[in-house]
C-alpha positions in Angstrom: 105.9 91.5 30.7 104.0 93.3 27.9 101.4 96.0 27.5 103.9 98.4 26.0 106.9 97.3 28.1 110.2 97.9 26.3 113.5 96.0 26.6 117.1 96.4 25.5 118.9 99.6 24.6 119.0 102.1 27.4 116.0 100.6 29.2 118.0 99.6 32.2 118.8 103.1 33.3 115.3 104.2 32.6 113.8 101.4 34.7 116.3 102.1 37.5 115.2 105.8 37.5 111.5 104.8 37.6 112.1 102.3 40.4 113.7 105.0 42.5 110.7 107.1 41.9 108.0 104.5 42.6 109.3 101.7 44.8 108.8 103.2 48.2 107.8 100.2 50.3 104.2 101.3 50.2 102.1 98.4 51.3 104.4 97.6 54.3 103.7 100.0 57.1 106.3 98.4 59.4 108.2 95.4 60.4 108.0 93.6 63.8 111.4 92.3 64.8 111.3 89.3 67.2 113.7 86.8 68.6 116.9 88.9 68.6 119.5 88.0 71.2 120.1 91.7 71.6 116.9 92.4 73.4 116.5 96.2 72.6 116.6 95.4 68.9 113.2 93.7 69.1 110.1 95.8 68.5 108.2 97.7 65.8 110.1 99.5 63.0 107.8 101.9 61.1 108.4 102.9 57.5 109.9 106.4 57.5 110.8 107.6 54.0 113.7 106.5 51.9 117.5 106.2 52.4 119.6 106.2 49.3 116.6 105.1 47.1 115.4 102.3 49.4 112.7 102.3 52.1 114.0 102.7 55.6 112.2 101.4 58.7 112.9 103.1 62.1 112.6 102.4 65.8 114.1 105.4 67.4 117.8 105.5 66.6 117.9 101.9 65.3 117.1 101.4 61.6 116.4 98.6 59.2 118.2 100.0 56.2 119.9 99.0 52.9 123.5 100.1 53.0 126.4 99.0 50.7 124.3 96.3 49.0 123.0 94.5 52.2 120.2 95.1 54.7 121.2 95.9 58.2 119.6 96.4 61.6 121.8 98.9 63.2 122.4 102.3 64.9 121.6 105.1 62.5 124.5 107.2 63.9 127.0 104.5 62.9 126.0 103.5 59.4 129.6 103.7 58.3 131.0 101.8 61.2 130.9 98.1 61.8 130.4 98.4 65.6 126.9 99.9 65.1 125.6 96.8 63.2 123.5 94.4 65.1 122.2 92.1 62.3 122.8 91.7 58.6 121.0 90.1 55.7 122.7 89.6 52.3 119.5 88.2 50.7 119.5 89.8 47.2 116.3 91.9 47.2 116.9 95.6 47.1 113.2 96.4 47.3 112.5 95.3 50.8 114.3 93.5 53.7 113.9 89.7 53.9 111.9 88.4 56.8 114.3 85.4 57.2 118.0 84.6 57.0 119.3 87.3 59.2 122.8 86.9 60.6 124.5 88.3 63.7 126.8 91.2 63.0 129.5 93.0 64.9 127.4 94.4 67.8 124.6 91.8 67.9 124.1 88.8 70.0 122.8 85.4 68.9 120.2 84.4 68.0 119.5 86.5 64.9 115.9 87.8 64.6 113.1 87.2 62.2 110.8 89.9 60.8 107.1 90.0 60.4 105.7 92.6 57.9 102.8 94.7 59.0 100.5 95.5 56.0 98.8 98.7 55.1 96.5 99.6 52.2 93.4 97.9 50.8 92.7 94.3 51.8 91.4 93.5 48.3 90.2 94.8 45.0 87.0 93.9 43.2 87.3 93.7 39.4 84.0 94.1 37.6 82.8 94.2 34.0 85.8 92.7 32.2 85.2 91.2 28.8 87.3 88.3 29.9 84.9 86.9 32.5 87.5 84.9 34.4 89.3 88.2 35.2 86.3 89.4 37.3 86.2 88.7 41.0 88.0 89.6 44.2 91.8 89.9 44.3 93.0 89.5 47.9 96.2 91.0 49.3 99.0 88.4 49.3 102.2 90.1 50.3 104.6 92.1 48.1 106.3 91.8 44.7 109.3 94.0 43.8 108.4 96.5 46.6 104.8 96.8 45.6 101.6 95.3 47.1 100.5 92.1 45.3 96.9 91.0 45.0 95.9 87.4 44.0 92.6 86.4 42.4 90.3 84.3 44.7 90.7 81.4 42.3 94.5 81.8 42.2 95.4 82.0 38.5 95.5 85.7 38.0 97.3 88.5 39.9 96.9 92.3 40.2 100.6 93.3 40.1 103.2 96.0 39.4 106.5 94.9 38.0 109.7 96.3 36.6 109.0 94.3 33.4 106.1 96.7 32.7 107.8 99.9 33.9 106.1 99.6 37.2 102.6 100.1 35.7 99.8 98.0 37.1 98.6 94.8 35.4 96.0 92.1 35.6 98.0 89.1 34.4 98.5 85.4 34.4 100.8 84.7 37.4 102.7 82.1 35.4 103.5 84.5 32.5 104.7 87.7 34.1 107.5 88.0 31.6 105.4 87.3 28.6 103.1 89.5 26.6 100.4 86.9 26.1 99.9 86.7 29.9 98.7 90.3 30.0 94.9 90.8 30.2 94.5 94.4 31.4 96.9 97.2 32.2 97.1 100.9 33.1 99.5 103.7 32.5 99.7 104.3 36.3 102.7 103.5 38.4 100.9 104.7 41.6 101.6 103.1 45.0 98.3 101.1 44.8 96.3 99.8 41.9 94.3 102.7 40.3 90.5 102.4 40.7 87.6 103.3 38.4 87.9 103.2 34.6 91.7 103.7 34.4 92.2 100.3 32.9 92.7 99.3 29.2 92.9 96.0 27.4 96.2 94.1 26.9 96.9 92.6 23.5 94.6 93.4 20.6 91.5 93.3 22.9 89.1 92.3 20.1 89.0 88.5 19.9 91.1 85.5 21.0 91.8 84.4 17.5 93.1 80.8 17.3 95.1 81.1 20.5 94.3 78.9 23.5 95.8 81.4 25.8 93.7 83.5 28.2 93.5 87.0 26.8 92.1 90.3 27.8 88.9 91.1 25.8 86.9 94.3 25.6 85.5 96.0 27.6 88.2 96.7 30.2 87.1 96.4 33.8 86.4 98.8 36.5 88.3 98.3 39.7 87.1 99.0 43.3 89.4 99.0 46.4 87.9 97.0 49.3 88.5 97.0 53.1 88.9 93.9 55.2 85.2 94.2 56.1 84.1 94.1 52.5 83.2 97.8 52.3 84.4 99.8 49.3 87.2 102.3 49.9 88.3 105.4 48.1 92.1 105.9 47.9 92.8 109.6 48.7 95.0 111.8 50.8 93.3 113.4 53.7 94.5 116.5 55.6 96.7 116.1 58.6 96.1 118.4 61.6 97.9 121.7 61.2 101.5 121.5 62.5 101.6 117.7 62.6 102.4 114.8 60.4 100.0 111.9 59.9 100.3 109.5 62.8 100.7 105.8 62.3 99.2 103.6 65.0 101.1 100.4 64.6 99.3 97.2 65.7 101.3 94.6 67.7 99.3 91.5 66.9 99.0 89.5 63.7 95.2 89.9 63.8 95.5 93.6 63.9 98.3 93.7 61.4 96.4 92.1 58.5 93.7 94.8 58.8 96.0 97.9 59.2 94.9 100.8 57.1 96.4 104.3 57.7 93.8 107.0 57.6 96.0 109.3 55.4 95.9 106.8 52.6 92.2 106.1 52.3 88.7 106.9 53.6 85.5 104.9 53.4 83.2 106.1 50.6 79.4 106.2 50.7 79.1 103.7 47.9 77.0 100.6 48.6 79.4 98.3 46.7 80.3 95.4 49.0 81.6 91.9 48.8 79.5 89.0 49.8 81.7 88.2 52.8 84.6 89.8 54.8 88.0 89.5 53.2 90.4 87.0 54.7 93.7 88.5 53.9 96.7 86.3 53.4 99.9 87.1 55.2 102.9 87.8 53.0 105.0 85.0 51.7 108.5 84.9 53.3 
C-alpha cells in the first residue's frame, strides 16, 4: 500500500516494532466463548492489556492468549504447561484470535468452542468534502483487519483501514488494491487506535488531477472525517477521567444486539455538534 509506505531493506524490523506499539486489539472489547465441552471455559473474556506483544483477553484466571505461535484458551498460571491448556487454535493470525477452527487441547473436553467478538468504538465514520466525490459518505464498521477496526463504505468499494503495508497509518482506499499505490485516495500520518477525525487527512497520489488514468484517485481537497455512534450522532474521540483510585470499568454486553453498539465511556463522549446521519447505523458483525 502507498501514501509513503516503504518496502525492502530493514523495513521488516521497523514494521514489527511499529506493530508492537500500535496493534493492541482496540476495536474488540471482548470475546464471548460458547459451545465449549468444558463448561467453565464458556463466558465473556474482556481485553486486558498485552502479553508478549499480543492482546490478551481474560475471564478470571482463564485467558485467551497467544503463546508460542498459537492461540490458547487456558489457565494463566500454567502457560508453560500442557495440562493448563483447554483449547488451541493454530490459525495463522498473530493480531487477534480466530473465531473458528478451535481444537480441544490437553485439559479440554469436546466439543471445541467458537468465539464471538464484542465490538467497541465508533459504529461508523462520515467522510465529507473530499475532492473525489465517491469517497464521501458513511463508512460502517465491518469487523477487524490486522488487529485494527475496519470501516467499509456504504456502497462497498472503498474502505477506511489501517494496514502494515502503510506503516499502520490510516487510509481511505480501494478495497481491491490495498497493496497498490494507485488504490490510495486519502491518508494520514496517524497510527492511532481509531481513524483520526477533523482535518488530519491528506491526499494520496499527486492530488491534482486524474491525468489519463482510469483509476479512482484522491483529488484535492482532502476530506474531513467525523466519528459516528450507532444512533447517527457525532462522537468525539477522547479520554475521560476515571474515578480516583479506580480503573475504567467495562460493562460487557451478553447479547449480539448489545454487542454491536458497545462503546466504552473512556474512549469517547458525545459532542454537542448537530452533525447527524440520515438514519441510524446498522453495524455489520465481523467477518469470521
